[in-house]
Short mmCIF file of the C-alpha atoms (twelve columns), coordinates in Angstrom:
data_MODEL
# 
_entry.id   MODEL 
# 
loop_
_atom_site.group_PDB 
_atom_site.id 
_atom_site.type_symbol 
_atom_site.label_atom_id 
_atom_site.label_alt_id 
_atom_site.label_comp_id 
_atom_site.label_asym_id 
_atom_site.label_seq_id 
_atom_site.Cartn_x 
_atom_site.Cartn_y 
_atom_site.Cartn_z 
_atom_site.pdbx_PDB_model_num 
ATOM 1   C CA . UNK A 1   0.251   -0.188  0.321   1 
ATOM 2   C CA . UNK A 2   2.772   2.332   -0.855  1 
ATOM 3   C CA . UNK A 3   0.507   4.273   -3.393  1 
ATOM 4   C CA . UNK A 4   -3.050  5.071   -2.735  1 
ATOM 5   C CA . UNK A 5   -5.572  6.928   -4.977  1 
ATOM 6   C CA . UNK A 6   -8.614  8.824   -3.532  1 
ATOM 7   C CA . UNK A 7   -11.450 9.656   -6.007  1 
ATOM 8   C CA . UNK A 8   -12.728 12.813  -4.588  1 
ATOM 9   C CA . UNK A 9   -15.754 15.385  -5.355  1 
ATOM 10  C CA . UNK A 10  -15.318 17.231  -1.734  1 
ATOM 11  C CA . UNK A 11  -17.954 15.627  -0.448  1 
ATOM 12  C CA . UNK A 12  -18.032 14.528  3.234   1 
ATOM 13  C CA . UNK A 13  -18.240 10.814  2.102   1 
ATOM 14  C CA . UNK A 14  -14.924 11.389  0.148   1 
ATOM 15  C CA . UNK A 15  -13.055 12.849  2.789   1 
ATOM 16  C CA . UNK A 16  -14.215 9.814   4.979   1 
ATOM 17  C CA . UNK A 17  -12.421 7.926   3.077   1 
ATOM 18  C CA . UNK A 18  -9.291  10.452  2.539   1 
ATOM 19  C CA . UNK A 19  -8.997  9.957   6.380   1 
ATOM 20  C CA . UNK A 20  -8.861  6.250   6.224   1 
ATOM 21  C CA . UNK A 21  -6.328  6.447   2.919   1 
ATOM 22  C CA . UNK A 22  -4.133  8.857   5.726   1 
ATOM 23  C CA . UNK A 23  -4.037  6.084   8.122   1 
ATOM 24  C CA . UNK A 24  -3.077  3.859   6.012   1 
ATOM 25  C CA . UNK A 25  -0.150  5.571   4.332   1 
ATOM 26  C CA . UNK A 26  1.035   6.528   7.742   1 
ATOM 27  C CA . UNK A 27  1.176   3.195   8.951   1 
ATOM 28  C CA . UNK A 28  2.632   1.601   6.270   1 
ATOM 29  C CA . UNK A 29  4.775   4.757   4.454   1 
ATOM 30  C CA . UNK A 30  2.473   5.294   1.500   1 
ATOM 31  C CA . UNK A 31  1.687   8.570   -0.496  1 
ATOM 32  C CA . UNK A 32  -1.370  9.783   -1.489  1 
ATOM 33  C CA . UNK A 33  -2.807  10.320  -5.142  1 
ATOM 34  C CA . UNK A 34  -5.992  12.779  -4.800  1 
ATOM 35  C CA . UNK A 35  -8.096  12.790  -8.290  1 
ATOM 36  C CA . UNK A 36  -10.655 15.097  -8.934  1 
ATOM 37  C CA . UNK A 37  -12.829 13.953  -12.005 1 
ATOM 38  C CA . UNK A 38  -14.394 17.262  -13.922 1 
ATOM 39  C CA . UNK A 39  -17.278 15.959  -16.304 1 
ATOM 40  C CA . UNK A 40  -18.067 17.927  -18.994 1 
ATOM 41  C CA . UNK A 41  -21.386 16.844  -21.168 1 
ATOM 42  C CA . UNK A 42  -20.819 15.683  -24.449 1 
ATOM 43  C CA . UNK A 43  -22.868 18.701  -26.583 1 
ATOM 44  C CA . UNK A 44  -20.707 21.096  -25.168 1 
ATOM 45  C CA . UNK A 45  -17.803 19.723  -26.211 1 
ATOM 46  C CA . UNK A 46  -16.228 20.768  -30.103 1 
ATOM 47  C CA . UNK A 47  -14.797 17.960  -31.797 1 
ATOM 48  C CA . UNK A 48  -11.717 20.083  -33.100 1 
ATOM 49  C CA . UNK A 49  -11.049 21.268  -29.441 1 
ATOM 50  C CA . UNK A 50  -9.119  20.115  -26.533 1 
ATOM 51  C CA . UNK A 51  -11.537 19.600  -23.439 1 
ATOM 52  C CA . UNK A 52  -8.650  21.723  -21.772 1 
ATOM 53  C CA . UNK A 53  -9.632  24.733  -23.738 1 
ATOM 54  C CA . UNK A 54  -13.133 24.649  -22.776 1 
ATOM 55  C CA . UNK A 55  -14.317 28.139  -20.390 1 
ATOM 56  C CA . UNK A 56  -16.090 25.612  -18.213 1 
ATOM 57  C CA . UNK A 57  -12.891 23.062  -18.056 1 
ATOM 58  C CA . UNK A 58  -10.728 26.155  -16.978 1 
ATOM 59  C CA . UNK A 59  -13.057 27.393  -14.186 1 
ATOM 60  C CA . UNK A 60  -13.402 24.055  -12.940 1 
ATOM 61  C CA . UNK A 61  -10.189 22.799  -12.818 1 
ATOM 62  C CA . UNK A 62  -9.023  26.153  -11.265 1 
ATOM 63  C CA . UNK A 63  -11.980 25.723  -8.510  1 
ATOM 64  C CA . UNK A 64  -10.980 21.853  -7.670  1 
ATOM 65  C CA . UNK A 65  -7.178  23.104  -7.407  1 
ATOM 66  C CA . UNK A 66  -8.625  25.829  -4.815  1 
ATOM 67  C CA . UNK A 67  -10.301 22.840  -2.945  1 
ATOM 68  C CA . UNK A 68  -7.335  20.585  -3.395  1 
ATOM 69  C CA . UNK A 69  -5.091  23.439  -1.469  1 
ATOM 70  C CA . UNK A 70  -7.699  23.716  1.581   1 
ATOM 71  C CA . UNK A 71  -7.885  19.862  1.879   1 
ATOM 72  C CA . UNK A 72  -4.186  19.566  2.283   1 
ATOM 73  C CA . UNK A 73  -4.236  21.706  4.921   1 
ATOM 74  C CA . UNK A 74  -6.313  19.345  7.222   1 
ATOM 75  C CA . UNK A 75  -4.061  18.546  10.272  1 
ATOM 76  C CA . UNK A 76  -4.645  14.325  9.350   1 
ATOM 77  C CA . UNK A 77  -2.331  14.930  6.098   1 
ATOM 78  C CA . UNK A 78  0.176   16.336  8.086   1 
ATOM 79  C CA . UNK A 79  3.743   14.319  7.349   1 
ATOM 80  C CA . UNK A 80  2.219   12.930  4.014   1 
ATOM 81  C CA . UNK A 81  3.383   12.891  0.532   1 
ATOM 82  C CA . UNK A 82  0.186   14.123  -1.484  1 
ATOM 83  C CA . UNK A 83  -0.200  14.310  -5.421  1 
ATOM 84  C CA . UNK A 84  -3.270  15.879  -6.835  1 
ATOM 85  C CA . UNK A 85  -4.562  15.590  -10.068 1 
ATOM 86  C CA . UNK A 86  -7.719  16.982  -11.603 1 
ATOM 87  C CA . UNK A 87  -8.858  14.951  -15.079 1 
ATOM 88  C CA . UNK A 88  -11.232 15.630  -17.782 1 
ATOM 89  C CA . UNK A 89  -12.175 12.074  -18.571 1 
ATOM 90  C CA . UNK A 90  -15.417 10.205  -17.518 1 
ATOM 91  C CA . UNK A 91  -15.061 9.338   -13.925 1 
ATOM 92  C CA . UNK A 92  -14.440 5.235   -14.306 1 
ATOM 93  C CA . UNK A 93  -11.829 5.963   -17.256 1 
ATOM 94  C CA . UNK A 94  -9.704  8.718   -15.069 1 
ATOM 95  C CA . UNK A 95  -9.617  6.557   -12.443 1 
ATOM 96  C CA . UNK A 96  -8.382  3.397   -14.601 1 
ATOM 97  C CA . UNK A 97  -5.810  5.708   -16.173 1 
ATOM 98  C CA . UNK A 98  -4.608  6.996   -12.833 1 
ATOM 99  C CA . UNK A 99  -4.210  3.693   -11.448 1 
ATOM 100 C CA . UNK A 100 -2.239  2.699   -14.353 1 
ATOM 101 C CA . UNK A 101 -0.246  5.882   -14.822 1 
ATOM 102 C CA . UNK A 102 0.914   5.762   -11.090 1 
ATOM 103 C CA . UNK A 103 0.930   1.859   -10.505 1 
ATOM 104 C CA . UNK A 104 -1.628  2.448   -7.746  1 
ATOM 105 C CA . UNK A 105 -1.655  -0.506  -4.688  1 
ATOM 106 C CA . UNK A 106 -5.187  0.708   -3.616  1 
ATOM 107 C CA . UNK A 107 -8.120  2.837   -4.578  1 
ATOM 108 C CA . UNK A 108 -10.124 4.183   -1.381  1 
ATOM 109 C CA . UNK A 109 -13.341 5.647   -2.225  1 
ATOM 110 C CA . UNK A 110 -16.443 7.412   0.185   1 
ATOM 111 C CA . UNK A 111 -20.178 6.388   0.062   1 
ATOM 112 C CA . UNK A 112 -22.544 6.935   2.227   1 
ATOM 113 C CA . UNK A 113 -24.708 3.687   0.600   1 
ATOM 114 C CA . UNK A 114 -26.789 4.456   -2.874  1 
ATOM 115 C CA . UNK A 115 -26.846 7.974   -2.302  1 
ATOM 116 C CA . UNK A 116 -23.193 8.256   -1.393  1 
ATOM 117 C CA . UNK A 117 -21.197 5.803   -4.065  1 
ATOM 118 C CA . UNK A 118 -23.827 6.479   -6.939  1 
ATOM 119 C CA . UNK A 119 -24.061 10.308  -6.429  1 
ATOM 120 C CA . UNK A 120 -20.167 10.503  -6.912  1 
ATOM 121 C CA . UNK A 121 -20.000 7.616   -9.141  1 
ATOM 122 C CA . UNK A 122 -23.172 8.042   -11.332 1 
ATOM 123 C CA . UNK A 123 -24.772 5.803   -13.170 1 
ATOM 124 C CA . UNK A 124 -22.770 2.327   -14.989 1 
ATOM 125 C CA . UNK A 125 -19.632 4.088   -13.465 1 
ATOM 126 C CA . UNK A 126 -20.436 2.491   -10.412 1 
ATOM 127 C CA . UNK A 127 -20.307 -0.851  -11.426 1 
ATOM 128 C CA . UNK A 128 -17.243 -0.270  -13.695 1 
ATOM 129 C CA . UNK A 129 -14.971 1.250   -10.751 1 
ATOM 130 C CA . UNK A 130 -15.850 -1.344  -7.976  1 
ATOM 131 C CA . UNK A 131 -16.832 -4.628  -9.801  1 
ATOM 132 C CA . UNK A 132 -13.893 -4.291  -12.942 1 
ATOM 133 C CA . UNK A 133 -10.980 -2.593  -11.644 1 
ATOM 134 C CA . UNK A 134 -7.894  -3.938  -11.643 1 
ATOM 135 C CA . UNK A 135 -6.716  -2.349  -8.603  1 
ATOM 136 C CA . UNK A 136 -8.465  -3.005  -4.912  1 
ATOM 137 C CA . UNK A 137 -10.923 -1.134  -4.218  1 
ATOM 138 C CA . UNK A 138 -11.966 -0.239  -0.604  1 
ATOM 139 C CA . UNK A 139 -15.488 1.408   -0.126  1 
ATOM 140 C CA . UNK A 140 -15.420 3.310   3.260   1 
ATOM 141 C CA . UNK A 141 -19.033 3.901   4.669   1 
ATOM 142 C CA . UNK A 142 -18.494 6.049   8.101   1 
ATOM 143 C CA . UNK A 143 -15.863 8.202   9.278   1 
ATOM 144 C CA . UNK A 144 -13.150 6.192   11.001  1 
ATOM 145 C CA . UNK A 145 -11.285 8.009   13.808  1 
ATOM 146 C CA . UNK A 146 -9.181  5.050   13.764  1 
ATOM 147 C CA . UNK A 147 -9.475  2.577   10.894  1 
ATOM 148 C CA . UNK A 148 -8.288  -1.178  12.532  1 
ATOM 149 C CA . UNK A 149 -9.365  -4.351  10.891  1 
ATOM 150 C CA . UNK A 150 -9.540  -7.334  13.047  1 
ATOM 151 C CA . UNK A 151 -11.724 -9.215  11.497  1 
ATOM 152 C CA . UNK A 152 -11.818 -9.503  7.759   1 
ATOM 153 C CA . UNK A 153 -14.821 -11.512 5.996   1 
ATOM 154 C CA . UNK A 154 -13.761 -12.982 2.532   1 
ATOM 155 C CA . UNK A 155 -17.097 -14.437 0.621   1 
ATOM 156 C CA . UNK A 156 -16.561 -16.685 -1.920  1 
ATOM 157 C CA . UNK A 157 -17.727 -19.425 -3.998  1 
ATOM 158 C CA . UNK A 158 -13.856 -20.837 -3.435  1 
ATOM 159 C CA . UNK A 159 -13.541 -22.203 -6.921  1 
ATOM 160 C CA . UNK A 160 -9.989  -22.321 -8.433  1 
ATOM 161 C CA . UNK A 161 -10.228 -18.827 -10.312 1 
ATOM 162 C CA . UNK A 162 -10.980 -16.873 -7.110  1 
ATOM 163 C CA . UNK A 163 -7.201  -17.982 -5.921  1 
ATOM 164 C CA . UNK A 164 -5.364  -15.050 -7.438  1 
ATOM 165 C CA . UNK A 165 -7.926  -12.566 -5.502  1 
ATOM 166 C CA . UNK A 166 -7.687  -14.386 -2.502  1 
ATOM 167 C CA . UNK A 167 -3.987  -14.087 -2.592  1 
ATOM 168 C CA . UNK A 168 -4.389  -10.443 -2.617  1 
ATOM 169 C CA . UNK A 169 -6.754  -10.137 0.190   1 
ATOM 170 C CA . UNK A 170 -3.883  -12.642 2.332   1 
ATOM 171 C CA . UNK A 171 -1.799  -9.679  1.198   1 
ATOM 172 C CA . UNK A 172 -4.042  -6.910  2.587   1 
ATOM 173 C CA . UNK A 173 -4.839  -8.810  5.851   1 
ATOM 174 C CA . UNK A 174 -1.150  -9.410  6.604   1 
ATOM 175 C CA . UNK A 175 -0.497  -6.044  6.365   1 
ATOM 176 C CA . UNK A 176 -3.558  -4.813  8.721   1 
ATOM 177 C CA . UNK A 177 -2.865  -8.053  11.075  1 
ATOM 178 C CA . UNK A 178 -6.168  -9.542  10.154  1 
ATOM 179 C CA . UNK A 179 -8.017  -12.517 10.839  1 
ATOM 180 C CA . UNK A 180 -9.524  -13.688 7.835   1 
ATOM 181 C CA . UNK A 181 -12.647 -15.114 8.020   1 
ATOM 182 C CA . UNK A 182 -13.497 -17.440 4.592   1 
ATOM 183 C CA . UNK A 183 -17.599 -17.437 4.182   1 
ATOM 184 C CA . UNK A 184 -19.269 -19.603 1.993   1 
ATOM 185 C CA . UNK A 185 -23.104 -18.401 1.619   1 
ATOM 186 C CA . UNK A 186 -25.479 -21.701 1.200   1 
ATOM 187 C CA . UNK A 187 -29.143 -20.023 -0.500  1 
ATOM 188 C CA . UNK A 188 -32.493 -22.142 -1.222  1 
ATOM 189 C CA . UNK A 189 -31.705 -21.876 -4.948  1 
ATOM 190 C CA . UNK A 190 -27.643 -22.409 -4.667  1 
ATOM 191 C CA . UNK A 191 -27.520 -24.988 -1.538  1 
ATOM 192 C CA . UNK A 192 -24.361 -27.240 -0.864  1 
ATOM 193 C CA . UNK A 193 -23.791 -29.709 1.580   1 
ATOM 194 C CA . UNK A 194 -22.051 -28.484 5.013   1 
ATOM 195 C CA . UNK A 195 -19.872 -31.684 3.938   1 
ATOM 196 C CA . UNK A 196 -19.355 -30.471 -0.019  1 
ATOM 197 C CA . UNK A 197 -18.881 -27.091 1.344   1 
ATOM 198 C CA . UNK A 198 -16.168 -27.814 3.712   1 
ATOM 199 C CA . UNK A 199 -14.229 -30.245 1.366   1 
ATOM 200 C CA . UNK A 200 -14.287 -27.242 -1.449  1 
ATOM 201 C CA . UNK A 201 -13.187 -24.872 1.094   1 
ATOM 202 C CA . UNK A 202 -10.257 -26.724 2.357   1 
ATOM 203 C CA . UNK A 203 -8.745  -28.025 -0.717  1 
ATOM 204 C CA . UNK A 204 -9.054  -24.199 -1.433  1 
ATOM 205 C CA . UNK A 205 -7.143  -23.020 1.119   1 
ATOM 206 C CA . UNK A 206 -4.591  -25.802 1.424   1 
ATOM 207 C CA . UNK A 207 -2.964  -24.353 -1.154  1 
ATOM 208 C CA . UNK A 208 -1.919  -20.797 0.658   1 
ATOM 209 C CA . UNK A 209 0.516   -20.800 3.494   1 
ATOM 210 C CA . UNK A 210 -2.129  -18.784 5.559   1 
ATOM 211 C CA . UNK A 211 -2.815  -19.737 9.108   1 
ATOM 212 C CA . UNK A 212 -5.063  -17.120 10.358  1 
ATOM 213 C CA . UNK A 213 -8.152  -17.797 8.941   1 
ATOM 214 C CA . UNK A 214 -11.449 -19.874 9.590   1 
ATOM 215 C CA . UNK A 215 -14.327 -21.367 7.318   1 
ATOM 216 C CA . UNK A 216 -17.675 -20.982 7.846   1 
ATOM 217 C CA . UNK A 217 -20.469 -22.008 5.949   1 
ATOM 218 C CA . UNK A 218 -23.773 -19.670 6.558   1 
ATOM 219 C CA . UNK A 219 -27.545 -20.235 5.239   1 
ATOM 220 C CA . UNK A 220 -29.631 -17.353 4.351   1 
ATOM 221 C CA . UNK A 221 -32.184 -16.303 1.519   1 
ATOM 222 C CA . UNK A 222 -30.010 -14.862 -0.326  1 
ATOM 223 C CA . UNK A 223 -25.702 -13.961 -0.816  1 
ATOM 224 C CA . UNK A 224 -26.289 -10.407 -0.093  1 
ATOM 225 C CA . UNK A 225 -27.978 -10.671 3.224   1 
ATOM 226 C CA . UNK A 226 -26.028 -14.169 4.264   1 
ATOM 227 C CA . UNK A 227 -23.061 -12.103 3.617   1 
ATOM 228 C CA . UNK A 228 -24.147 -8.870  6.050   1 
ATOM 229 C CA . UNK A 229 -25.674 -11.130 8.546   1 
ATOM 230 C CA . UNK A 230 -22.980 -12.919 9.428   1 
ATOM 231 C CA . UNK A 231 -20.653 -9.896  9.223   1 
ATOM 232 C CA . UNK A 232 -22.260 -8.564  11.503  1 
ATOM 233 C CA . UNK A 233 -22.500 -11.708 13.624  1 
ATOM 234 C CA . UNK A 234 -18.870 -11.767 14.018  1 
ATOM 235 C CA . UNK A 235 -18.733 -7.808  14.401  1 
ATOM 236 C CA . UNK A 236 -16.592 -7.811  11.262  1 
ATOM 237 C CA . UNK A 237 -14.664 -4.691  10.459  1 
ATOM 238 C CA . UNK A 238 -14.138 -5.427  6.915   1 
ATOM 239 C CA . UNK A 239 -16.020 -7.353  3.896   1 
ATOM 240 C CA . UNK A 240 -14.137 -9.045  1.116   1 
ATOM 241 C CA . UNK A 241 -14.874 -10.198 -2.072  1 
ATOM 242 C CA . UNK A 242 -13.628 -11.046 -5.671  1 
ATOM 243 C CA . UNK A 243 -15.141 -9.615  -8.478  1 
ATOM 244 C CA . UNK A 244 -15.492 -11.331 -12.054 1 
ATOM 245 C CA . UNK A 245 -16.212 -8.405  -14.360 1 
ATOM 246 C CA . UNK A 246 -20.380 -8.236  -15.143 1 
ATOM 247 C CA . UNK A 247 -20.569 -11.821 -13.499 1 
ATOM 248 C CA . UNK A 248 -20.202 -10.692 -10.104 1 
ATOM 249 C CA . UNK A 249 -18.199 -12.760 -7.275  1 
ATOM 250 C CA . UNK A 250 -17.097 -15.406 -9.377  1 
ATOM 251 C CA . UNK A 251 -20.022 -17.600 -10.902 1 
ATOM 252 C CA . UNK A 252 -21.466 -17.544 -7.508  1 
ATOM 253 C CA . UNK A 253 -22.465 -13.902 -6.996  1 
ATOM 254 C CA . UNK A 254 -24.580 -12.895 -9.970  1 
ATOM 255 C CA . UNK A 255 -25.992 -9.723  -11.112 1 
ATOM 256 C CA . UNK A 256 -24.990 -6.829  -9.503  1 
ATOM 257 C CA . UNK A 257 -24.603 -8.665  -5.726  1 
ATOM 258 C CA . UNK A 258 -21.016 -6.607  -5.422  1 
ATOM 259 C CA . UNK A 259 -22.509 -3.581  -6.250  1 
ATOM 260 C CA . UNK A 260 -25.482 -4.327  -3.723  1 
ATOM 261 C CA . UNK A 261 -22.964 -5.224  -1.055  1 
ATOM 262 C CA . UNK A 262 -21.095 -1.589  -1.894  1 
ATOM 263 C CA . UNK A 263 -24.060 -0.002  -1.575  1 
ATOM 264 C CA . UNK A 264 -26.014 -1.553  1.497   1 
ATOM 265 C CA . UNK A 265 -23.297 -2.666  3.716   1 
ATOM 266 C CA . UNK A 266 -22.756 -1.076  6.647   1 
ATOM 267 C CA . UNK A 267 -18.991 -1.659  6.691   1 
ATOM 268 C CA . UNK A 268 -15.991 -1.035  4.801   1 
ATOM 269 C CA . UNK A 269 -15.744 -3.027  1.836   1 
ATOM 270 C CA . UNK A 270 -12.961 -4.371  -0.811  1 
ATOM 271 C CA . UNK A 271 -12.941 -6.068  -3.767  1 
ATOM 272 C CA . UNK A 272 -10.048 -8.055  -6.026  1 
ATOM 273 C CA . UNK A 273 -10.534 -8.362  -9.201  1 
ATOM 274 C CA . UNK A 274 -10.199 -12.133 -10.337 1 
# 
C-alpha cells in the first residue's frame, strides 16, 4: 500500500475515505494520490478542440485546485506526500488511467450507501469501478477515527478462479494484521451440503501458506443478506469479495451482488478482481 488513490468530489463521504487513506499511508509509509474528475457534457464539446480549452473546464479545474489546497491543509494529512490531479475524463476512465499511470496499489473511495457512491460515480460508473477495477477498491461508509481491521470476512464460492484475488486478500490481511473469515453462503436456490462445502473450502485454502483464518458456512435467503448477517454476527471490520466483470463474485455472485453489497453493507467493503 505504497500508492493510494483517493477519488474525491470534496464531499463528506470522500473525506471519510481520505482520512482512512491517510491512516493507511502513515502506517505503511505510503503516498496519497488525490483525483478529482470534471465531467463536461459531451454536447458542449467541440470535436476540434481540446477539453482543456473549454471555459467550463478551465473554471472547474481552477476551482478544484483551490479545494485541493484547503483539503491538503487538514491536520490529518500532516507529514504525508500528497499528489493532486484534476482530470477531464469520464469517472471510470479517469480512475483506471490514474491507476495505470501511477501504479496504484489501492483505491479508497467514500460512500454513504446508494446516495454516496452512486452520487459520486454516476450510473454505470459504479459498476465499472467497483466490479471491474484491476486495482483493489476499498469503499468506506463512515468516518473512522481509528481504522483497524481485526476480523476480515472474505466471501466466495471458492472455485479455482478465486485463488488470485484471495492471494491479494491475504496480502492485505497480513499488512493489517487481520484474521480472515472465509465465508460460503448457502441459499435455497444454490444449496450445498456442509460436507461438500467444507471439502471445497479446505481444498481451496490448503494451497496457501496462511494460518490466521476460519472457515464458515452460513445459510440465508440470498447471498447479500448472508454476507451482511454473518459479518454482523462476528462484528467484522471489513468485507472482502472477488469480482468477475459482469458476473459479480465469480459464478457464485450473479448480477449486481457486489455492487449491492458495496451500497448496502454498513461496513467497509474491499473488492479484488479475478
